C-alpha positions in Angstrom: 11.9 6.4 -17.9 14.4 4.2 -16.1 16.8 2.3 -18.3 18.5 0.1 -15.7 16.8 -2.1 -13.1 17.0 -1.2 -9.5 16.9 -3.2 -6.3 13.8 -1.2 -5.1 11.4 -3.0 -7.5 11.9 -6.6 -6.3 12.3 -5.6 -2.7 9.2 -3.4 -3.0 7.2 -6.2 -4.5 8.3 -8.5 -1.7 7.6 -5.9 0.9 4.2 -5.1 -0.5 3.3 -8.8 -0.6 4.5 -9.4 3.0 2.7 -6.3 4.2 -0.6 -7.3 2.6 -0.3 -10.8 4.0 0.3 -9.4 7.5 -2.6 -6.9 7.1 -4.9 -9.7 5.9 -3.9 -12.0 8.8 -4.5 -9.2 11.3 -7.9 -8.4 9.8 -8.9 -12.1 9.6 -7.8 -12.7 13.2 -9.4 -9.7 14.9 -12.3 -8.4 12.7 -14.6 -11.3 13.2 -14.4 -11.1 17.0 -15.2 -7.4 16.9 -17.9 -7.3 14.2 -19.1 -10.9 14.2 -22.4 -10.1 15.9 -23.3 -7.2 13.6 -25.8 -7.4 10.8 -24.6 -8.7 7.4 -24.9 -5.3 5.8 -22.8 -3.6 8.5 -20.2 -6.3 8.2 -20.1 -5.9 4.4 -19.5 -2.2 4.8 -16.7 -2.7 7.3 -15.0 -5.4 5.2 -15.2 -3.2 2.0 -13.6 -0.3 3.9 -10.9 -2.6 5.3 -10.4 -4.0 1.9 -9.8 -0.5 0.5 -7.7 1.0 3.3 -4.5 -0.7 2.2 -4.6 1.4 -1.0 -4.0 4.6 0.9 -0.2 4.2 1.2 0.2 2.5 -2.1 0.8 5.6 -4.2 3.8 6.7 -2.2 5.1 3.2 -2.1 4.9 2.8 -5.9 6.6 6.3 -6.3 9.4 5.1 -4.0 9.8 1.9 -6.0 10.2 3.8 -9.3 12.2 6.9 -8.1 13.7 6.3 -4.7 11.8 9.3 -3.3 8.7 9.1 -1.1 6.6 11.8 -2.7 5.8 13.1 -6.2 6.7 16.6 -5.1 10.3 15.6 -4.2 10.5 13.9 -7.7 9.3 17.1 -9.4 11.7 19.3 -7.4 14.6 17.0 -8.3 13.6 17.1 -11.9 13.3 20.9 -11.9 16.8 21.2 -10.4 18.2 19.0 -13.2 16.7 21.2 -15.9 
Protein backbone atom coordinates (compact mmCIF):
# COMPACT_ATOMS: atom_id res chain seq x y z
CA UNK A 1 0.00 0.00 0.00
CA UNK A 2 1.19 3.46 -0.90
CA UNK A 3 2.20 5.72 2.00
CA UNK A 4 2.69 9.01 0.15
CA UNK A 5 0.27 10.72 -2.22
CA UNK A 6 1.10 10.86 -5.91
CA UNK A 7 0.13 13.28 -8.66
CA UNK A 8 -1.54 10.46 -10.60
CA UNK A 9 -4.62 10.27 -8.39
CA UNK A 10 -5.92 13.86 -8.74
CA UNK A 11 -4.87 14.00 -12.39
CA UNK A 12 -6.49 10.59 -12.98
CA UNK A 13 -9.74 11.66 -11.35
CA UNK A 14 -9.85 14.85 -13.41
CA UNK A 15 -8.99 12.89 -16.57
CA UNK A 16 -11.67 10.32 -15.83
CA UNK A 17 -14.25 13.03 -15.22
CA UNK A 18 -13.32 14.91 -18.41
CA UNK A 19 -13.29 11.71 -20.46
CA UNK A 20 -16.70 10.64 -19.17
CA UNK A 21 -18.12 14.09 -19.85
CA UNK A 22 -16.78 14.02 -23.41
CA UNK A 23 -18.09 10.48 -23.93
CA UNK A 24 -21.52 11.49 -22.60
CA UNK A 25 -21.70 14.57 -24.82
CA UNK A 26 -20.74 12.54 -27.89
CA UNK A 27 -23.35 9.88 -27.11
CA UNK A 28 -26.03 12.48 -26.35
CA UNK A 29 -25.22 14.34 -29.57
CA UNK A 30 -25.02 11.49 -32.06
CA UNK A 31 -26.94 8.48 -30.67
CA UNK A 32 -30.45 9.98 -30.91
CA UNK A 33 -30.04 10.82 -34.58
CA UNK A 34 -28.88 7.26 -35.32
CA UNK A 35 -31.29 5.25 -33.15
CA UNK A 36 -34.12 7.76 -32.63
CA UNK A 37 -36.51 5.95 -34.96
CA UNK A 38 -35.89 2.51 -33.44
CA UNK A 39 -38.32 0.85 -31.03
CA UNK A 40 -38.06 1.65 -27.34
CA UNK A 41 -36.70 -1.79 -26.49
CA UNK A 42 -33.92 -1.56 -29.07
CA UNK A 43 -33.00 1.93 -27.88
CA UNK A 44 -32.88 0.69 -24.30
CA UNK A 45 -30.46 -2.09 -25.24
CA UNK A 46 -28.21 0.34 -27.14
CA UNK A 47 -28.17 2.86 -24.29
CA UNK A 48 -27.44 0.15 -21.71
CA UNK A 49 -24.52 -1.11 -23.82
CA UNK A 50 -23.24 2.44 -24.35
CA UNK A 51 -23.62 3.08 -20.64
CA UNK A 52 -21.43 0.07 -19.84
CA UNK A 53 -18.78 0.45 -22.56
CA UNK A 54 -16.88 3.12 -20.66
CA UNK A 55 -16.12 0.53 -17.97
CA UNK A 56 -13.87 -1.47 -20.33
CA UNK A 57 -10.74 0.73 -19.99
CA UNK A 58 -11.45 1.59 -16.35
CA UNK A 59 -9.46 -1.29 -14.80
CA UNK A 60 -6.21 -0.34 -16.53
CA UNK A 61 -6.80 3.33 -15.77
CA UNK A 62 -7.27 2.62 -12.05
CA UNK A 63 -4.17 0.39 -12.03
CA UNK A 64 -2.20 3.28 -13.56
CA UNK A 65 -3.55 5.71 -10.96
CA UNK A 66 -2.37 3.45 -8.13
CA UNK A 67 0.90 2.08 -9.51
CA UNK A 68 2.05 4.10 -12.50
CA UNK A 69 1.95 0.99 -14.70
CA UNK A 70 -0.77 0.25 -17.25
CA UNK A 71 -1.26 -3.46 -16.57
CA UNK A 72 -1.47 -5.75 -13.57
CA UNK A 73 1.11 -8.06 -15.15
CA UNK A 74 3.70 -5.26 -15.20
CA UNK A 75 3.01 -4.56 -11.54
CA UNK A 76 3.45 -8.24 -10.66
CA UNK A 77 6.70 -8.47 -12.65
CA UNK A 78 8.06 -5.40 -10.87
CA UNK A 79 7.05 -6.84 -7.52
CA UNK A 80 8.70 -10.20 -8.30
CA UNK A 81 11.95 -8.47 -9.28
CA UNK A 82 11.95 -6.59 -5.97
CA UNK A 83 11.57 -9.82 -3.97
